[in-house]
Steps between C-alpha positions, in 0.01 A plus 500: 500500500298604195180705521193416292164678487183290484139608450270331755283359218792366293596134476868511406780249462832577666805292408855464625776383267749307715734399214787739585520356853454127438859401404394179327215413738127512425196580711356199682229687696354848530266663752365855528380701798357850543549715810303627666259207467156662528152396392464773236867528405699391197474125456679242287226352281725254314870413487730307270869438438729371228869407509620863529190714556217526753174694473193594701164652401405778743149623578337753731656742741385808690556846355797676653647184654851369440566125496813290487492206259766235567590201287692219672653241269678174565764393250574147384807488729294601807600866521217739595474867398250785536430800275255773600322786324283781633146537364318833547125497431357806328243584233650483152 
């Protein structure tokens, strides 16, 4: 898992390039989740995906907290895969 640092006031896009893993398939669906899911935690403000890439715009978060951001994609042949990153919130 990768570690990213996010300021609580920042609105940042995070993207995952799936192209090395797709083996001729393309993304058919993409969903994002943040754990822990808390009222003042990091949230996914917007999400999008293309044939080989998915992205999410992240907002918020409490100082000192660590969150896990997971992207679950479904491929055109029905396979499903997850990729996760760790987000640490601190002043930047």
